[in-house]
C-alpha positions, 0 to 999 in steps of 0.5 A: 234665434234658433238653429234653423235660422242660423243654418239658413243664414250659413247656407245663404252665405255659402250660396251667395258667396260661392257665386263669384260673378253673381249680381248679388255680392255678399260680404261674409265678414260684415257681421264681425265688423257690425256695430252690434258685434258678431252675435246674430241672436241680437237681432231677435232682440232688436225686433222684439224690443223695437215693438215694445219700444215704439208700441206700433200696434196701438191706435195712437200711432196707426190712426187711418189716413182720414182720421189723421186728416180730421184730427189735424182740423181738415175735412176728409172724405173717403171714396171706394171704387172698383176696378174692371177686374174686381179690386176694391180701392180706397181713396182719401180726399182733403177737398179744402183747407182747414176752415175753408169751403167746397169749391169746384174750381180748386185745381185737382192734385193726385198723390200716389204712394210707393212700394209698401206704402199708403195714402198715410205717407202724405199726412202722417207728419202733420200740418205744416209738414206733410205734402197733402196739408201743404197743398190744401193750404195752397188752394188744391183739392187733394186726392190720395190713392191706394193701390191693391193689396195695401192697408186700405185697398185689400178687398175684392168684389168676390168674397170667395176669391182664393188668396192665390188669385187675389195676390197674383198682381204686380205694379203692372196691374196697378198701372193698367187697372188701378190708377186709371180707375182712381183718376176717373173717379177723381175727375168725375167727382170733381168735374175737372178734366185735368189734374196734377200728378205727384207720385213717389217711387212706385207711384212714378213707375205705375204712372209712366206704365199707365201712359202706355195703356191709357193715353188719356192720362197724359193728355189730362195731366197738367204736370207730373212730378216724381220723387225718387222716380224710376222705370228700370232699376238695374243698378239698385243697391237695396239688399232686399231687391238684390236678394230678390233678383238673385233668387227670382227664378227660385219660386220654392225658396222665394215662397218659403222665405218671402211668403206665398202670395202676400209679401211676408218676409220671414224674421231671419231674412229681416235679420240678414238684411239688417246685418247688411245695412244697418248703422249705429243710428238705425240700431239706436232708433230701433228701425232695423226690423222694418223692411221699408227702411231696409229697402230705402235707407235711413238718413239721420239728417232728415228723420224726426226721431219723435215721428218714428213711432207713427211712421212704424205704425203705418209702414210697411202697408202690404203688397204682393210677392209678385210685385216684389219679384217684378222688381227683381225681374228689372234688376236682372234684365235692366228692362222696363217690361211686364211681369215675366210669368216664367214660361211661354205658356204662362206668358201666352196666357197673360200677354198673348205672346211668349215674352211680356211687353216692353214699355215705351217712353215716347208716350209719356207726353205730359210735362215731367219734373223729377226730383232725386236723391244722391243716397237713394238705394232704390233709384241710384243716380245712374238709373234716374239719369237713364230715365231722365234722358228718355223722357220727351217732355222733361222740364226739370231734373233736380238733385236734392241738395243733400248728399245723404238724402234717401228714397224715404226722405221724400216722404218724411224729411224735416227739410222737404219744404225747403228742398223739395215741397216748396220748389214743387209748388212753385213749379205747379203754379206755372202749369 
């Protein structure tokens, strides 16, 4: 690591540790007690060796979603659709199980990925384990969405759109434009007027927000299942978002270190986060350089280590700086609200008001089932309980029976069939 990066870390320590009442608490001694020792430069080696060890850039470990589906012996379809503001989104579909036939009477289920993720989340662990395949085997017509800005949905109808304009979105636009567009396409293609919805992380936040814009969504939902579900996240423990919240109003610092438009955190910043949270197990598995694991945590009890190269080949899948900042605003305000553009003038232009809208819970009338983890860094039990208490039609609020269960375990946990997916499918049969 160069002197510039070390100077940045020292400056960050001074800035954050000097703010006694700050929302972001930094343990200055963390590096001295860290398993890797008091050698910051070791993180440079960690990042480099991680890439070499897992070959995360090769095709075998980063196959597109539709190719993974076909390789597993299932039929795959890819559908492109354009939102009303011009973003081109890609959906993936498993219309029936391996060896089956098309049947328009199959119930439809829509799977929506979370933050920094993609449709690959639902299939990467393979048949018999990944939720998309399990649902297909149970007779469902499975659709998987991809939000704007990720690996599969990164184009616009205007080929000359500038980067600043393209990346000027957060989960608010995904809820207002992307989700209703994808659901409408699914319903048109299948001829179905109702569907099941399963979301992870941001895929739950956008569903609840979309219900504020499009009332037909909750009316058409047979059952909404949320994994790591949330709206406001004021008690978040993820170091990534605690830092974003701290610097949320310092756009110059944010752009220098997180990227101007697309979320691209600098190496030194990833190293800092890693020094805060990485355990011996995370170091040994060489995942400390992956920002998604620094956001959501790592649980050795649920991680199949042979799958790590494939997971690292698909995440993070991309998002905007504004989307990350929107989460930071939620940490600071404790509110479930639209993106605050930073001034009365900009908010008037975006919202026709000097303040962004606050979203409502009473419009979420569809039956909702929640699964949550005790060790979730992004959605801590306190914030999950607050959400559960405000949903008007909550039919299940289930803690996953494992103390160490994290935010990412909902996707790749080795015991998910027993702890999460099995109970989910049993509940779906009742609706």
